C-alpha positions in Angstrom: -0.1 0.0 0.0 2.8 2.5 0.9 4.5 1.7 -2.4 1.4 2.7 -4.4 0.9 5.8 -2.1 4.4 7.1 -2.4 4.6 6.5 -6.3 1.2 8.2 -6.9 2.0 11.1 -4.5 5.5 11.9 -6.2 4.1 11.3 -9.7 1.1 13.7 -9.0 2.6 16.4 -7.3 6.4 16.3 -7.5 7.4 15.5 -11.0 10.8 16.8 -12.1 13.8 18.2 -10.5 12.2 21.7 -9.9 9.4 20.0 -7.9 11.0 18.3 -4.9 9.8 17.4 -1.4 12.0 17.2 1.6 12.4 13.8 3.3 10.9 15.1 6.6 7.7 16.2 4.8 7.3 12.9 3.0 7.8 11.1 6.4 5.1 13.3 8.0 2.6 12.7 5.0 3.2 8.9 4.9 3.6 8.6 8.7 6.9 6.6 8.5 10.3 7.3 9.8 13.2 8.4 7.7 14.8 4.8 7.6 11.6 3.4 6.5 11.2 6.0 3.9 14.7 5.4 2.5 14.0 1.6 2.5 10.8 2.1 0.7 12.4 4.4 -1.9 15.1 1.8 -2.5 12.5 -1.0 -3.0 10.7 1.0 -5.6 13.9 1.9 -7.4 14.7 -1.6 -7.5 11.3 -2.3 -9.2 12.3 0.4 -11.7 10.0 3.1 -10.4 11.8 6.3 -11.3 12.1 8.1 -7.8 14.9 10.6 -7.9 16.6 12.7 -5.3 18.8 15.5 -4.9 19.9 18.1 -2.3 16.4 19.5 -2.3 14.6 16.2 -1.6 12.7 13.4 -3.6 10.8 13.7 -6.8 9.4 11.7 -9.6 11.6 11.7 -12.8 10.3 13.8 -15.6 13.2 13.3 -17.9 16.0 10.7 -18.5 18.4 13.4 -17.3 16.7 13.3 -13.7 17.5 9.5 -13.6 21.1 9.9 -14.8 21.8 12.6 -12.2 20.4 10.4 -9.4 22.6 7.5 -10.7 25.6 9.6 -10.6 24.9 10.7 -7.1 24.3 7.1 -6.0 27.6 6.1 -7.6 29.4 8.6 -5.6 27.8 7.2 -2.5 28.9 3.7 -3.4 32.5 4.9 -3.9 32.3 6.5 -0.3 30.9 3.4 1.2 33.5 1.2 -0.4 36.3 3.6 0.8 34.8 3.2 4.4 34.7 -0.7 4.0 38.4 -0.5 2.8 39.4 1.5 5.7 37.7 -0.7 8.1 39.2 -3.9 6.5 42.7 -2.1 6.9 41.9 -1.4 10.6 40.8 -5.1 11.1 44.2 -6.3 9.8 45.6 -4.7 12.8 43.5 -7.2 15.0 44.8 -10.1 13.0 41.1 -11.3 12.3 39.4 -12.1 9.0 36.0 -10.4 8.2 33.0 -12.6 9.1 32.1 -13.1 5.4 35.6 -14.4 4.7 35.7 -16.9 7.4 32.4 -18.4 6.2 30.6 -16.9 9.2 27.5 -14.7 9.3 27.6 -11.2 8.3 26.2 -9.0 10.9 26.2 -5.7 9.2 
């Protein structure tokens, strides 16, 4: 239900980069936490729903360029997360332990 509600809400009132809505406002409208909103947006994007985002908030894509800019921003995030993982792996080396996924153990992150 929330999937359809979010999609319809953004598509109807927040289409295109110039028509954004802040995360806090969407959380209020949908009665959900920021974490749950981000999970929902991720789920919809994985289903090819063109929900985009930028510094000004979320919006429904109006052009291919909207999607491309969001993809580029997500790729920057990926690089930052990978750098954090790499740094933590280097720190872990100082403990002389292997990461859980490399030991065949369960990943707890």
